[in-house]
VEXDREN-2710 file (C-alpha; in Angstrom, 1 decimal):
% VEXDREN-2710
k/r/px/py/pz
1/MET/0.1/0.2/-0.1
2/ALA/1.5/3.5/-1.1
3/LYS/1.9/6.5/1.1
4/ALA/0.0/9.5/1.0
5/GLY/2.4/12.4/0.5
6/VAL/3.0/14.7/3.2
7/GLN/2.9/18.3/3.0
8/VAL/5.4/20.0/4.9
9/ARG/5.5/24.1/5.3
10/TYR/8.4/25.9/6.4
11/TYR/7.6/29.5/8.3
12/ARG/10.7/31.5/8.3
13/PHE/10.2/34.4/11.0
14/GLN/12.3/37.5/11.4
15/ASN/14.5/37.2/14.3
16/ARG/14.2/40.5/16.1
17/LEU/16.3/40.0/19.1
18/LYS/19.8/41.3/17.8
19/GLU/17.7/44.3/17.3
20/LYS/15.9/44.4/21.1
21/ALA/19.5/43.7/22.3
22/GLY/21.2/46.5/19.9
23/GLY/23.0/44.1/18.3
24/ALA/24.6/43.9/14.8
25/GLY/22.5/45.5/12.4
26/ALA/20.0/46.8/14.9
27/ARG/18.1/50.1/14.6
28/GLY/19.4/53.1/16.7
29/ASP/22.2/53.1/18.5
30/GLY/21.8/50.1/20.8
31/GLY/22.6/51.9/24.1
32/ILE/20.9/52.4/27.3
33/SER/19.9/55.6/27.5
34/PRO/21.3/58.1/29.6
35/ASP/18.4/59.1/31.6
36/ILE/17.3/55.2/32.5
37/LEU/21.4/55.1/33.9
38/GLU/21.4/58.3/36.1
39/GLN/17.6/57.2/37.2
40/ALA/19.3/53.5/38.3
41/GLN/21.9/55.4/39.9
42/GLN/19.9/57.7/42.0
43/ALA/17.6/54.3/42.9
44/LEU/21.2/52.8/43.8
45/GLU/22.2/55.6/45.9
46/LYS/19.0/55.8/47.8
47/MET/19.4/52.4/48.9
48/ALA/22.9/52.7/50.0
49/GLU/21.9/55.5/52.2
50/ASP/19.3/53.1/53.9
51/TYR/21.8/49.9/53.8
52/PRO/23.2/50.4/57.7
53/ASP/19.8/50.5/58.5
54/TRP/18.5/48.2/57.5
55/VAL/21.4/46.1/57.7
56/SER/20.9/47.0/61.7
57/LYS/17.6/45.2/61.8
58/LEU/19.1/42.1/60.7
59/ILE/21.9/42.2/63.3
60/THR/19.5/43.0/66.1
61/ARG/18.1/39.3/64.4
62/LEU/21.2/37.4/64.7
63/TYR/21.7/38.9/68.8
64/GLY/18.2/37.5/69.6
65/GLN/19.0/34.1/68.1
66/HIS/22.4/34.4/69.5
67/ARG/20.6/34.9/72.8
68/ARG/18.5/32.2/72.3
69/CYS/21.5/29.9/71.5
70/VAL/22.9/30.8/74.9
71/ASP/19.6/30.6/77.1
72/THR/18.2/27.3/75.1
73/PRO/21.3/25.2/74.3
74/GLU/19.2/21.9/73.6
75/GLN/17.3/23.5/70.6
76/ARG/20.6/25.2/68.9
77/ARG/19.7/23.6/66.1
78/GLY/17.0/25.3/64.9
79/TYR/18.7/28.7/66.3
80/TYR/21.7/27.9/64.1
81/HIS/19.0/27.5/61.0
82/ALA/17.5/30.8/61.8
83/ILE/20.9/32.7/61.9
84/ASN/21.9/30.7/58.4
85/GLU/19.0/32.4/57.0
86/ILE/20.0/35.8/57.9
87/ALA/23.6/35.3/56.9
88/HIS/22.5/34.1/53.8
89/ASP/20.2/37.4/53.3
90/MET/23.2/39.8/54.0
91/ARG/26.3/37.7/52.7
92/GLY/25.5/39.3/48.8
93/GLN/24.3/43.0/49.7
94/GLY/27.3/44.2/51.9
95/GLY/29.6/44.7/48.4
96/THR/26.6/46.0/46.2
97/PHE/26.7/49.0/48.8
98/GLY/30.3/49.5/49.5
99/TYR/30.4/47.1/52.7
100/ASP/32.4/44.3/51.6
101/LEU/33.3/43.2/55.1
102/ILE/29.6/42.7/56.0
103/SER/29.7/40.5/53.1
104/ILE/32.3/38.9/54.3
105/PHE/31.6/37.9/58.0
106/ALA/28.1/37.4/56.6
107/ASP/29.7/34.9/54.0
108/SER/31.7/33.3/57.1
109/LEU/28.6/33.3/59.4
110/TYR/26.5/31.6/57.0
111/ASP/29.2/28.9/56.4
112/PHE/29.7/28.4/60.0
113/THR/26.2/27.5/60.9
114/LEU/25.4/25.6/57.4
115/ARG/27.5/23.0/58.8
116/SER/26.1/23.0/62.5
117/SER/28.3/20.3/63.3
118/GLY/29.7/22.2/66.5
119/MET/27.1/23.6/69.1
120/THR/29.3/23.7/72.0
121/ASP/29.5/26.8/73.9
122/ASP/32.5/27.8/72.0
123/HIS/30.3/27.6/68.7
124/VAL/28.2/30.0/70.1
125/GLU/30.7/32.5/71.0
126/ILE/32.2/32.1/67.4
127/ILE/28.8/32.9/66.0
128/LYS/28.6/36.1/68.5
129/SER/31.9/37.4/67.4
130/HIS/30.7/37.2/63.8
131/ILE/27.5/39.3/64.7
132/ASP/29.8/41.5/67.0
133/SER/32.0/42.2/63.9
134/MET/29.2/42.8/61.4
135/ASN/27.8/45.3/64.1
136/ALA/31.0/47.7/64.3
137/VAL/31.2/48.0/60.7
138/ILE/27.9/49.5/60.5
139/LYS/27.9/51.5/63.7
140/GLU/31.7/52.8/62.5
141/ARG/30.5/52.9/58.8
142/VAL/33.3/51.5/57.7
143/LYS/33.1/50.9/53.8
144/GLY/35.1/48.5/51.7
145/ASP/37.8/45.7/52.9
146/GLY/38.4/47.9/55.8
147/GLY/42.1/48.1/55.5
148/GLU/44.4/46.5/58.2
149/VAL/41.9/46.5/60.7
150/GLY/39.5/44.4/58.5
151/ALA/42.2/42.3/57.7
152/ALA/42.8/41.5/61.2
153/ILE/39.1/40.9/62.0
154/SER/38.8/38.5/59.2
155/GLU/42.1/36.7/60.1
156/GLY/40.7/36.7/63.7
157/LEU/37.6/34.8/62.7
158/LYS/39.2/32.5/60.6
159/ARG/41.7/31.4/63.3
160/ALA/38.6/31.0/65.4
161/ILE/36.9/28.8/63.5
162/ALA/39.6/26.9/62.9
163/LYS/40.4/26.5/66.5
164/PHE/36.9/24.8/67.0
165/GLU/36.6/22.7/64.1
166/PRO/35.5/19.1/64.1
167/LYS/39.0/17.3/63.8
168/GLU/38.9/14.4/61.0
169/GLY/40.2/10.9/61.9
END
C-alpha cells in the first residue's frame, strides 16, 4: 500500500532579538538611555543610604537568635538554621552598597552555621564574634574591606573557626 504524500510548510520568521538587544544590524544606537542610567544610579544611591539601617535590623535579629542559643542550648540546631538564613540574606548585598566586610563576615557566618556540626558554647561564641564584627562595621560605617583592621578581624575569625572545627580522623 502506498503512503500518502506529506506536505511540509516552512515558516521563516524574522529574528528581532538582535534588534531588541542592540546588536549588529539593529536600529538605533543600541545603548541604554543616559536618563535611565541616571535613574538607576539614583535609586542605588538611595538604597545605599538606607543600607546601614536595614542591616542593623538584621544584626538585631542575629543577636536575638544568639541569645536563644545561649539560653536554650538543647534547641540550638533550630537557632543555627535561623542564623544561617539571616546570614544568607546579608552576604550578597554588603558589597553592592560598599560594605564589603559585611558580605565577608556574613558569608563566614553562613558557612559556619551551615555545617552545624559544632554546637558547643565555644561555637556559639564564634557566632557572637561574627555578629559583633558586623555590628562594629555598621556602627562605624566602615566601607570597603576595612584595610588592616578589616583584615585583622577577618583573620581572627578564621583562626577561631579553625580552632574549634571538629577534627577528622
